[in-house]
N, C-alpha and C positions, 0 to 999 in steps of 0.2 A: 360505493358500497351498496350493494343489493340487500334489500329489505324484505323478509317475508314473515308472514304470521300464520300459524296453523295450529290445530289441536293434536293430540295424540300424545305419545311417549317420547320425551325429549332425548332419551338414551338410545332410542331406536333411528336417530337421524345421523347419517355419515358426516361427522364434525370432528374437529380436533379437540375441541373443549366444550363442556356443557356448564354454563355459568347458572348457580342457583342463588337469586336474591333471597334474603331471608331476613325477618324482623326479629328483634330481641325476644328470646325465650321460645321462638319456633324450631330451635335445632332439634327437637324430638316431637315435632307436630306432624299431623296427618299426612301433610304434602311431602315432608321429608322421608318420613318413613316408607311411603309409597315409592320415591325415588330410590331409596336405599335398597328396597327389595329388588328393583330393576337393575340397580347399578352394582350389586355385590353383597347385598344384604348386611350381615354382621360387620363386615370389614369396613364398610362405609361409616357405620355407627362409631366403631372404634376408632378410626381415623378422625372423625369429627370430634369426639370426645377428646382425644390426644392433642388437638390444636387448641382446645380450650376457646373455640369459636362460640360467641353468645349472641351473633346477630347486631353487634353494636355498629353504629355509624362509624365509618373508618376501617373497619375489620375487613379483610379480604385473604383468603388463603387458597392454595392448591392442595387438595387432600391427596395422600400418597397411596391413593388406589385409582383404578381405572374403571370405566364402564363397559357394557358388553361389547361395543365397538372399539374398546381400547382408547377412549377418549379420556382426557384429563377431566376431573371435576373440580370445579372452583365455587366456594361459596363465599358470599359478600354481604355485608351487613346493612341493612335498611335503617337500624335503629328502632326506637320505641313504635310499637304497633300503632299507637293511637295518634302519633304525629307524622306519619308518612305522608309527605306531599311530593310535588314534582321535583323539589330540590333534593329529597331524600334519593330519589331514582337517578337524578344526574350524579349526584356524588357517589353513589354505588357503583354506577356505569364507569366512572372516571377511575375508581380504585381497581375494578375489573379490567379496565383496558390496559393498565399498566402492567399487570400480570399476563395477559393475552400477549402482549408484546415480547415478555421474557420466553413464552413458549413458542413463539414464531407461528401461530395460528393463523390461518387464512379462513377459515369456516367455522363460524361460532355459533352455538345454540344458547338462548337464555330460556331457562326453564321458569317462566313467570307465573304459572299457575293461575288461580282465580284472582290475585291481586292486580294481576298486569292485563286485564282485559278491555281496558279503555284507552282510546287514542292518546290523551293526554300524557298518561304514564308511560306508554311506549314510545310516544315522541320524546319525553324527558329523557328516558334511557338513551335513546340514539344521540340525543344532543351530547349528554355527558361523554357518551362512549367516543364520539367524534371530536369534540373539542379536546379531550384528554390525548388524543393521538397526535395533536399538533407538535412539529418539531420546526425550529429555524435552523436548518442545517446548510444553508448556502455557503458559509464560510468554513465548514468543517473538512478537513482532509480525509476523513473516514466518516462517510454519512451513516446514519442509524440503520443497523443492518436488519431490523425487525420487519418483515413484510407488512404491507396494508393487509387489512381484514377485507377479502372480497364479498363476503356473504354473512349477514346477521340474521338468524332464524330465530323467531319467537314461537315459543309453544306455550299458548294460554289455554284456560278452561272453556273459555267461551269466544273463539276468535271472531272479531270483526270481519266483514267483507272486505277483500282486497282493495276493491274498488274505492271504498270509503276512505281508505288510508291514502291513496295515491296523491291526492291534494296535499295531504299533510306531510308526506316525505318531500314532495316537490318544493313546498314553501321552506321547510327546515333546510334543505340542501342550498336554497338561495340565501338565507339568512347566515347559515355556517360559512358559506363561501366567502360572505362579506366580512365576518369576524374574522376569517383567515386574511384577508386583505388588510384588514386593520391592524391585526397581529404583525403581519411581515413589514408594514410600513414603520410601526413603533420600533421593532427590533432592527432594521437596517441601520448601518452606522451613518453617524451624521455627515461624514465626509463624502458619503454617497447621496443621502437624501437631502440634497441642498433645497431650497425653495424652488428653484426652476425644476428640479428632479420631481418634487412632490405635484407641481403644478402640471407637467407634462403629464404624468401617471393619471392624474385626476383627469385630464382631458381625455386620455386613452379610455381609461376604464368607464369614464362617464358616457362617453360617445358609444362605447360597446353596448352599454345597457339601456341607451334611447334617452338619455337626459341632454338638456341643453347646457352647453358650457361656455364659461367666459373666463379668459385668463387676462388679468390686468397686469402690465409691466411698469416699472417705475414712472414712466411718463404719464400714464393712464392714473396711477395712484396719486400723483401730484395734482393732476386736473381734477380728481374727484375729493380733494382736500382729506385724504387719508392721512392725517398728520401724525398720528400716533405710530402708525406702521412705518411712515416714513422716518420718524425720530429714531426708533428702535432700531432700523436697519443701518443706520448710518455708520456704525463701527465695524461692519462687516464688508469683505470684499464681494460677497455674494448678492446679488440684486434680489430685491423682495418681489413677491408675486402675491396677488389677490385673486382667489378664485371664487366664482359662482356657479353652482350647479342648480339646475331647475328641473323640476317633474310636474308635468301639468296633465291631469286627467280630465277628460271631457265630463262635464255635469258636475264638478267638483263643488261642494259647498263648504269646505273647510280648507284654509290657508295657513301653514305653519311654516315658520322660518327656524332654522338650525344654524347655530354659530359654533365653529370649533377653533381653539387656539392652535396656531401651526407655528410654533417656536422650534426650528429644527434642532437647534443646539443652544442651551443657555448657560453662559459662563457668568452671568450676572452683570455683563457690562462692566463699566469702570467700577462699579460696587462689586468687585470680583468675589465669586464663591470660594470656599476652601476647595482644594484639590478633591478631597472624598466626595464632597458634594455635586461634583461634577461628572461623577463616574457614570452616571444614569441619566444625563441630561438631553441624551438623544431622545428621550421619552417625552419631552416637553412639547411635542406635538400629537400627543394621544387624542386631544379632542378633535383636531383635524382630521386624524385617521378615523375617528369614530363617526364624524360627518359624512366623510367620503364613503365609508362602508354602508352606512345607513342608506344615503341617497342611491348606491348602486342597487342595494337590496330593494329598496321602494320602486324603483325604475322596471324591476323586473316581476315584481309582484303585482303591480298595476292597481293598487288602490284607488278608489275614487276620491282622491283628495288633490291638493297641490302642496308642494314642499319645495322649498328654496333653500340651498346651503350657502354661507358665508363664510369663507376661510381666509383669515390673514396669515400670510407665510413669510418668516424671515428668521435669520440667526439673531443672537444677542451677544455681541462681541465687543471687546474693549479696543478698537482700532482708534488710529488718530483722528477720526472724524466723530466717534461716538459721541453721543448725548452726555452731558455732565450733570451731576447734582446740582440743582439751583435752575437748570434749563425750565423754560415755560412752553407748553405745547398749547397751541390754539386749534381747536376741532372744527369741523364742518359746521356745527351748530353755534359756533362762537363761544362755546364753554372753554375756559382754559384751566390747564393742570400743571402744577408745578412738580417737577420731577425731583424728588429728594432720595429715591433710591432707585438706580438703573436696574437693580435686580427684581423689583417690582413691575416688569415690563409687560407681563400677560395681559393684565388689565388695560394697558394702553393700546394695545392693537386690538383688542375685544371691543374697546370703546368705539371705534371706527366701524367695525362690522355690525355692533349693535344698532349705531346710528342708521346704517344703510338699511338693516332688516327692517327697524322700526318705520323708516319712510316708505316701505312698501305695504304699510297698513295690514300686516297678517293679524290672523285670529290670536296667535300665540307666537312667542319666541322661546326657544330653547337653547341654551349656550352650554357647552361643555369645556372644562379647561382644566389642566394639571396646574391649578393655581396657587394653592398656598401650602406651606409645611405644616401651619397651624391647623389645617383642617386634618391632617394626618396625626397629629398630637391629640386631637379631640375624638376622632373616629378611627385610628388605626389603619391598616393597610387593605381592609376587606369591604370599608363601606365608604360610600360616597356621601358628601354634603349636598344637602338640596336646600336652597334658598329661593323663596317665590313672593310675587306682589299678589298673587291670585291662589286662593286656596284651593278652589275646584280644580285648577291645573295642577297644582302641586299634588292633590290626592290621586289624580289619574297616574301621574309620573310614579309616585310610591306605589301604586297598585301595580303597574307594569313591571317596576324593578322587583316586587315582591314575587310576581309570577315567573320571572325569568331566572331569578337567583342571582340578580345584580342588585344587592341591598343599598337603598338610599335612606338616609335619615334627615329629617327636616330640621333645619337650624334656624334661629330667629334672625330677622331684620330688626334689630334694636335701633329705632329711630334716634335715640339719643346719642348713640354712637357717632352719628354724622358729624357731630363738632370735631371728632379726631381726625377727620380728612379735609377740614377747612384749612386753607391756606391763607398766610397772611399777604401774599403777593397775587395770588390767583384764585380762581373759583373753588378748586380743590387742590389736594395735594395726593401724591400716588401712594402713600404709606399713612397707616394710623399712628397711634400712640405706643405701640408696643404690646397691647392686650387685644385679644378677641380679633386675631388678624384675619381669619377666615371671614368674619361678618364684615369688618370694615372694607374688606375687598369686594364683597357682594354689594354692600352700599354703594361702593364707587360705581360698580357696574351698573346699578338700579339708576344712576344719574343719567343713562344714556339710552333708556329704554321708553320714556315717557309714560303714557298711561297703557301701553300696550300689555296684556297678560304675559308673564315671563317667568321663566324658572332657570335659574343658574344652577349647574351641577359641578362641584369642585371634585373631580376625580383623582386628585393627586396620590391618594392611596392605592386604590385598586387597578389604576391604569397599567402599573409596571410592578411585578412581583420579584422580590428578592429570593422567596421561598416558594415552591411550587405548592398549589392546591390540588385537591382530587381531579379536577377536569381543567387545569390552568397550569401549564408549565411555568417556569421562571422566565421573566421577561415580559414583554406586551401581552395584555389579555384581551383587546379589543372591548374593553369595557365600555357598556352604553349602546352598543350596536343593537343586541338583541332587546333591551329596553326599549329603545326608540322604535324599532321595528313594532314590536307588540303595541305600543301607543299608538303609533301612526295607523296601523291597520285597523285597529279598535274603533278609531275615528270614521274610517271608511265603512266599518260594519255597522255603526250606530250604537256601539256598545256604550 
């Protein structure tokens, strides 16, 4: 999509639709009155009043009048003027994109006025607009008929130089492509995205982006003593894989390790899930998808840092060789874990990856996992839980999530709850006592990072949506990619 920024009269531009973002209470403001005069005068005011549009967040409507070039006029709410931030622009853009699709418009003008004359707000609008356009139509017999938008033209009061915005659009294009990659991976059926499929795709997209890529097969997994991954994989006919992705910039002063849970389908193993709970379990590799997406983006953006991704990939099925409740796993650091519930398998494979990541002595480890239903009970479907052993690292991730509209909420690592994961026959057990499940899961993971600064993101809620949001359709969201890219590039910028 081509993006242009200019001044002047938005209704004078040849386009099928003019979008007017508006704050609450501005429906009769100066900018709207000026636009109404150019686009049809009293008819616009009457149409706006008839729709009962008040500029509230979530409001968007096409007015039953047309501009001088027979454009459709669309108003979209930004919410309370005192609280308009980048997320308000993303959400407004997402609402607008849905209506643009119904109109079949390919050339769109945004009448941003004085409020949209900075790069951050323009970028946020483009971000929401593009994210809302995503559809996973690979298996549809009739694909979405709405044509893509070829050109988006912002008309603002004091337009910045186009040359100053070129790097903004380029970086945004890279990041959004990586979100799309992660969304596609999550939405792909489990019968297709086997561990081998994801590993080969990671190799392909990683090498295209300029990453170093290693894919470990079962023999290498065994030789590296990845006992958790091997144990979970035993019930499946599909072989497990372990993927390492590396980005190394010259002169890098910071080294970060990313870990992503890659359970391509989770039946619960012998501790079988109810049928209803399995319907969306193709999404249990959303952490892996986020790491793959982030690594490809970083390789193309080329910040002056080093980043390595660690991704354990397997199915969790109840085959004849599946691990059984009561089994004990011995990890590469000789720590032992009693498996009391085979449906708490994500932490078992993450433990392997965290040990490997910690062995490389990074400055920080960040893991992402659709780990616990308990986190969804606590925070719902739009917020991820954040657990950390280092507050400075936690604060940076919380800030990055706030900036990108991927909300994170810090949860406590309650030391007293470690008693809940002590085993009578091993060092640890893989489930707690029935309460605070997301905390005991995080405490389990903490046992495998040593003293390395570490953040665990439980993305079970926002990684996969049953109900669409303004700029996230139902299904995989790619949650975490934009936050991680923001955090990693800020390290390189010295922020």
